[in-house]
C-alpha positions, 0 to 999 in steps of 0.5 A, a space after each residue: 498086129 504090125 506096127 513101125 517104132 521109130 525112136 532115137 534109142 532104136 533104128 525103125 524096124 517092123 515089127 508084127 505079132 501074130 498066132 500059128 496054132 498054140 504058139 504066139 510069133 513075134 517078129 521084129 525087123 528080120 528075126 521071129 521068135 514062137 513062144 507057147 501062149 503062156 509065155 506070151 501072156 508073162 511077157 505081155 505082163 513083164 511089158 505092162 509093169 515096165 511100161 507104166 513104171 517107165 510112165 510114171 518115171 517121167 512124170 506122167 500121170 494122166 489115167 485112161 478110163 475104159 469103163 462107163 458107168 452101168 446106167 441101171 434105171 434111166 429113164 428116157 
């Protein structure tokens, strides 16, 4: 996954995430960090929690639903 960030707090940087065997690589600009997958999972959880906190503080209370009800017994 590759993405560019354009924010007034950050200069525009190329960001990518990949894997090398059991390691996860995170590249920001010209810097690459390689970490065990356990560390990557922990980092992703920290980012998700802090992202939700920042969203709440910004006053955004919208929710995104990705599940749809199971339609058992639906007659066609």
